[in-house]
N, C-alpha and C positions, 0 to 999 in steps of 0.2 A: 558484296557477299558472294562467295562461290557456291555452286551446287555441291552437295555432299559427295557425289560420285565423279566430280571433275578431276582430271589428272593435272598435277602440278606441271607447269611449263609446257602444256600441250600446244599452245599457240606461240609460235616464234616468228613474228613478222619480219625479222631481219634476214631470215633465210629465204632465198629465192632459187627457183629452178629456171635455167635458161634453155630454151628450145628454139629451133628454126621453125617458125610458124609460117605456113604458106599464105600468100595473099589470096583473097577471095577470087575464085574463078581464074586460077593461074595454071593452065594445062601444061606449060613448060616445066614448072616445078614438079607437078605430079608425075610427069613422064620421067624426069631425071631421078626422082625418088624411087619410082618403080624399077628403074635400071639398077640402082644401088641395092635394093632389096632382092632383086633377082640373083645377084652375085651369091647371096647366102643360100640360095636354093640349088646351086650347082652341085653335082656329085663330086666327091673328093677326087682329086687328080694329083698324083705325085709330081708330075711335070709342071703343074700350075697350082701350087698351094695357095690357099686363102691366107693372106697375111694382113693383119690390121695394124694401124698406126694411131697412136694417140699422143697429143702433145699438150704441154702446159707451161706457162711462164710463171715463175715464182720470184717474189721479192726476197732478197737476202738481207737479214737484219742482225744487229748485235745489241746486246744489253748496254745501256748507258750506266745504269746502277746495277751492281751485282744482285742477283736474286737471293732471297732469304730461304734457305732450305726448310722443309717441313720439320716439325717437332711433334712430340706426342700431344695429341689434341689440337693441333694447329696446322692448317694446310700451308703448303709452300706459298710464298708471296713474291710477286714479280711486278716491277714498276711498268706502267704503260708506255713510258718513253723509250724510244729505241733509236739506233743510228742505222741509217740505210747504207747497205754495202753492195748495191747494185742489184742485178737480176740474173736469173739463170733459166735456161730453157731445158725442159725435161722431155725426152722422147721415149716412148715405149712401143715396141713391136712385139706382136705375138701371133701365133697361128692357132686359133681357137679349135679348129677341127683336128689338129694334131695333138691337142692337150698340152701345148707349151705356151 
């Protein structure tokens, strides 16, 4: 039985956040992290703009069975089976201090 004020789906154990966690007493890691954080404290410089890079690898998939579109009162349905069509690497560059 759930508590009356409990929110539905509040606990999602399949979701995980990944972080770089330093080992206990690792001064080299702390020093390197401080160097990275110091970059964000620099004053803006047009000759040396702060540019950030993010990357992700994504799996490309295709439906094996065509999905069934939604109808009034019934959500769209899609089979869990898929065909793998390789992978793609995504790269994003942005200059946060320039607003781009």
